[in-house]
C-alpha positions as CSV (number, residue, x, y, z in Angstrom):
1,X,124.3,74.4,51.0
2,X,120.4,74.2,52.0
3,X,119.0,72.8,54.7
4,X,115.2,71.9,54.8
5,X,113.7,71.1,58.0
6,X,110.3,69.3,57.0
7,X,107.6,66.3,57.0
8,X,109.1,63.5,55.3
9,X,105.8,61.2,55.1
10,X,102.3,61.8,56.5
11,X,100.0,59.1,55.1
12,X,98.3,55.8,56.5
13,X,99.9,52.3,56.8
14,X,99.3,49.4,54.0
15,X,99.5,46.0,55.3
16,X,102.4,45.7,53.2
17,X,105.8,46.9,53.0
18,X,105.2,50.4,51.3
19,X,107.7,53.1,50.6
20,X,107.1,56.2,52.5
21,X,109.6,58.3,51.6
22,X,112.9,58.6,49.3
23,X,115.4,60.3,49.3
24,X,115.7,62.9,46.3
25,X,119.0,63.0,43.9
26,X,121.8,65.2,45.7
27,X,120.2,65.2,48.6
28,X,120.9,63.4,52.6
29,X,117.9,63.6,54.5
30,X,118.5,63.2,58.8
31,X,115.1,61.5,59.8
32,X,114.9,63.0,63.3
33,X,110.8,62.1,64.6
34,X,108.4,59.1,64.1
35,X,104.8,59.4,65.4
36,X,102.5,56.7,64.8
37,X,99.1,57.2,65.6
38,X,96.3,53.7,65.9
39,X,92.9,55.5,65.8
40,X,91.3,52.0,66.1
41,X,89.6,50.9,69.2
42,X,91.4,47.8,68.8
43,X,95.7,47.0,69.0
44,X,97.6,46.9,65.9
45,X,101.5,46.6,65.3
46,X,103.5,48.5,62.6
47,X,107.4,47.8,61.4
48,X,109.7,50.6,59.8
49,X,112.6,49.8,57.7
50,X,115.3,52.4,56.4
51,X,116.3,51.3,53.5
52,X,115.6,47.4,53.7
53,X,116.6,47.6,57.7
54,X,114.5,47.1,60.4
55,X,114.4,49.4,62.6
56,X,111.0,49.3,64.6
57,X,110.1,45.9,63.9
58,X,106.4,44.6,65.2
59,X,105.9,47.3,67.2
60,X,102.8,47.0,69.7
61,X,100.5,50.5,69.6
62,X,97.5,50.1,71.8
63,X,94.1,50.7,70.3
64,X,93.9,55.4,70.7
65,X,96.8,56.0,70.7
66,X,100.2,56.4,69.7
67,X,104.0,56.1,69.9
68,X,106.7,58.6,69.8
69,X,110.9,58.0,68.6
70,X,113.1,60.7,68.7
71,X,116.1,59.9,66.8
72,X,118.7,60.6,64.5
73,X,119.3,58.6,61.3
74,X,121.0,60.1,58.2
75,X,120.1,58.5,54.9
76,X,121.9,58.6,52.0
77,X,120.4,59.7,48.5
78,X,117.6,57.3,46.8
79,X,118.0,55.5,50.1
80,X,114.0,55.0,51.6
81,X,112.1,54.7,54.8
82,X,109.5,52.0,54.2
83,X,106.7,51.2,56.4
84,X,103.6,48.4,57.2
85,X,100.9,47.8,59.5
86,X,98.6,44.9,60.4
87,X,95.6,47.8,59.8
88,X,95.3,51.1,58.5
89,X,93.7,53.1,60.4
90,X,97.8,53.3,61.6
91,X,99.5,56.4,60.7
92,X,103.1,57.7,59.7
93,X,104.0,61.0,60.7
94,X,108.1,61.0,60.2
95,X,110.5,64.4,60.3
96,X,113.6,65.5,59.2
97,X,115.8,67.7,57.4
98,X,117.1,67.6,53.7
99,X,120.6,68.3,53.2
100,X,120.9,69.6,49.2
């Protein structure tokens, strides 16, 4: 079994729910950290879901700030992490490990 630490997603938010990461075939993923940044001069909100279940729902993010979330969430093959925000100035940075 190979265990690979990696950046699972590094992307700007969309205004509608968009897939940020899909667990590859024959792989299990563990999401370990999520950082969400807002580079705008105004506040924003964001949502992150794991396989359609809200993990972080409509979280407020002040202007020019970053929120950090440390967790250990296991995702099986083909499960997805999705996200959206109220502004495209929000960016998602998701880290974890893949076990294949």
